[in-house]
N, C-alpha and C positions, 0 to 999 in steps of 0.2 A: 530245479523243479522238486519239491518235496514229494513224498507219498506217504500216505498213513501207514503205520508200521506198529507193531506191538514187539517187535525183536527189540530186546532188553540188553544191553552189555554191562553186566555187573563189575566193576573193576574200581578199586581205591586208586587215589592219585598215588603214584609211584613214590613221591617224596615222603608221604606221610606215613610210611611203612617201616616201624623199628626193624632194627636187625634181629632183635628178640623174636618178633612175629615170623620174620622170614626163617631163623634158623629152627623154630618150632616147627614150622610147616615142613621144612627139609629133614627133620630129624625123627623119621617114621618108616619104616620099610614099605608099608601100604601104598603110603602117598608117593614115594619114590617111585614105586611099580604104577601109580596111576599117571605119573608124567611120562613114565616110560612108554606105556600103552597109547597116550594121547600125542604121541610124536607124529603118528601118521595122519591126525585130522580129528574131526569132532567126534563125540559119541555121546549118546543121551544117558539119562540115568539108569533105565532099564537095561540098556545095554553093558553099561559099567557093572551093574549088580550081576548080570549074566558072568561077565568075564571073571569078575572075583568071586564069585559064589557067596555075595554077602545079601543082605536085606538091605531095604532102601534107607531106612533110619540110619543104620550103620555107617553106611557109605556116605550119607548126606552130610554126615559130622565132618567128615576127612575133607569132602569138596568144600565146605564152607571155609574150615581153616585154611585151605589152598586159596580161595578166592580172596580172603582177608589178606593173604601175603602178597598179592599180586601174580601168583605163579599161574593161576587159571582165571578164565573168563567165563561167562555163562550168558547164553541166549535162549530167549524163549520163543518157540516156533508153535503157536496155536496152544495146545496143552501139554506139549513136551518142552523139556529143558535139556539143551545140549551144552557140553562143556569143551573147552578146547585151552590149549597153553596160550597164556597172555604173553605179548610181546614184551621183552624187557625194556624198561625205560627208567629214568629218573636216576637218582644217586647210587642204587644199587644195581645199575643193570648189567656191568661188567661182571660182578660177582654173581648173579642168577645166570648169565650167559656161560659164565665157567661152570658153575653148578649143572647146569643142564648139558652140558658137554660131557661131563663125567657120568650123569644119569644115562646117556646114549651110549655111552662106550660099552656097557653090558646089554646084550639082547635080552628081550622079554623071556622069560623061562618057558619050557614047553607048555605047561599047564595054560599060561596065559596066551602063549601064541596061538594054543588050540581054541581059546575061548575067542581072542580076537578074529580068527578065521571062521568061527561059527556065525558070529554077527555079521561078518562081512559077507557070508555067504546067504544068509538070512535076507539081508537087504537086496542082493542081487536077486534071488529067488523071488521076492515080493515084486519088485520092480518088473522082473520077465514075464511074471504071471499075469499082472495088470495087462502089459501090451499083447501077449500072447490071445488075451480074452476079450481085448478091446480094440484090437487093429482095425476092424470094420468100422469103427466109430472115432477113427484117430482125428481126422480134420474137424468133425462136429464137436468133439471134448476140446480140441486146442482153441478154437474159436469162441469157447465160453470165457477164456481168459485174454487172449491177445488176437489182433487181427493178423490173419497170416501174410496178407498183403503189405502190411506196414512194415515187418521186419524182413521181407523177402526184398523189397526195393531199398531198405537202408543197407541191407549186406550186398547187395549188387553195386549200389553207388559207391560204398567204401571199397570194395574188390576193384572195380573199375578205374577210381581215382589214384589208388595206391599201386596198381600192377600193370604191366604192359601185356598186352594180348598179342598172341596167345600163349597161356602158360603151358609149362611142358607137363606138368602133373599136379593134379590137386584132389584133396581129400575133403568128403563130409563126411563127419561121424553123426551117427544116429539120423540117417537123412529122413526118417519119419515115413511118411507115404509117398516120399520121391518127388515132391512138387517142385522142388529147386533144381533138382538133377539135369533136366533139359537145359535150363539158363546157364549152368555150370559147364555142362557139354559144350556148348557154344564157345567158351572162354579157355578151353585146355585141351591139349593133345588127348591126355588121358584123365578120366576121372575115378577115383575109388570111393564107393559108397560102402562105408562099414557099419555094420549094426550086429547087435548081438541076438536080435530077436527075429527068428526065420519067419514068422508070420509078417513082420514090417517090412523085412527085406524083400519078401516075395511080391508085397504089394507095391512097394517102390519099383520093382522090376517092372510091373506091369504098366504102371504110370510112365515110366521113362523108357519104354521098350522100342521107342523110334531112334534113340541115341546108340550109335553104334560104338560109341569109345567110353563106354561106362564098364566099369569091372565092380560086380556086385560080390561082396566078402562077408561071410558070416563070421563073426569072431569079435575080439578086443584089441584095442590098439597096441597092448604088448606084442601082438603077434606081428604087426608092421615093424615096431621097434626092433624086435629082434631079428628081422630081415634088413635091419639097417636101410629102409626106405626112407626117402626125405620128399617134402612137397613145396612147391613155390606157394601154395595156399593151402590153409586147413580152416575148414567152415565147421561150426557147432551152433546150430540154430537151436535155442530151448532144449538144450540137452543136459545142463549141469543139474537143473533142479530135479531130474528123474534119476540120477546116478547117485550109488550108495557113498560114494567118497568123490564129492565135486572137485576138491582140490588135487587129487590125485588123477582124475579125468582131465582136469585142465592142464596138469604137467605132463601127462602122457600127449596130450595134442601137441603142447608147445615142444616136445622133443622131435616130433616129426616135421617142424617146420624147417626149411632148408636157410641157408644163409642168405640173408637178403628177403626171405620170405614173409608171409604175413600169416596171422592167425586172427580170424574173426569170429566173435562170440557174440551172440545175441542171447541175453537172459532178463528174468523178472529182476525188478528192484525189491528189495524187501516189502512184505504186506502181510496182511493179518488174517486173509480168508482161507480158514483152514478146510474148508469144504474142498478146496483143490486135491488134497491128498485122496480123497475116497473117489470123486468124479473123474479126475485127470491124471491119476496115478503119481502125483507130485511127492517127491520124499523132503524136499526144502522150500519154505516159502520166500524164495528169492534170496538176492546176495547184495550187500554193501557194495557200491563201485569199487571203493577202496580196497576190498578183499581181493577183487580180480585184478586191481593193480598190483597188489602185492604178489600174488600168485605168479603174475607175469614178471615181475622184476626177479623173483626167485627163480625162475626158469631161463632167465637170461634175454626176454624181451623186453622191448621199448614200447610203452603207449604212444600211439601216432594219431588216434582220431578216436570220438565218441559221439553217439548220438542218443538222446532221451526222447523216448515217444510215449505220450500220455495217452491210455485208453479211458473210453465213456465209463467204463465199469470200475474204475478207481486203481488199477493196475498200472504199472510204467516199465516199459521195456527199455534196457540200455543195450546198445548196439556198439561194440567196442572193437577196434582194430589195434593188434599189437604187432611188432615187427621185429625179426632177429636181424641183428646188425650185420652186415657183410663182412666177411674175414679181411 
């Protein structure tokens, strides 16, 4: 089922790019550094200008050269354009992969690293501030976009179909107001509710107060990764479009999945309703299903099941189940 979207991927057909165009794009230190900082994910034009200390017109010239050479692809989300590396394809795929390998050998300079950290921090602060200020309206705002009960039922359906109850340990990333926690607590010996917003975590704690086997944890997923914790199931319901770096968030969640365990993600498909940024704190206007599949494959997970749920207001939800193969 399709959904209306104004997310546009600008990419030339790989076979049509001459070697001279490719070599021209690679023959500039600034463009090499742009590739280097985009290794970690997507950045918009304003963020790139901040990192490199350049005006938009000067930077846009370099970005156009790189898009033309199929080194970058761009997409528009509302009024904002994001750039990321293009997957190497076509006749020159091997050459491009080798070039990117050599680009990545050298880490970004201290100046660039500081700029990247500054942009990441600003994204995190904006997201955190929204949820701190609007925790009391969480359910009301979420219902403007997607019916909670729809993806709750789909999540539990996939979890019950793919796993043997009870689970030893289960993790919910960004549990919101805690509405799913009671259901999860019935299916696992221990449930960890992880959130970086104290206000949201306190609200979840009140809602799920009757379940004794829930551990409410304030922080990021890397805390659990450093502790080498692993879970039979990891749940991320409508979380990625609120995070500064959704690909990294997905990868962190995937690292916490034990062998044979599952990672269930519910997310919005691409849409063009830009008001969701201000009203609901959304940083991203949905994701292509193919992007989630790609992230899963990169993290060593296999796609096992998917459900797509259309909403009355034009939004569409994808509920995806990925599994880590047994050793």
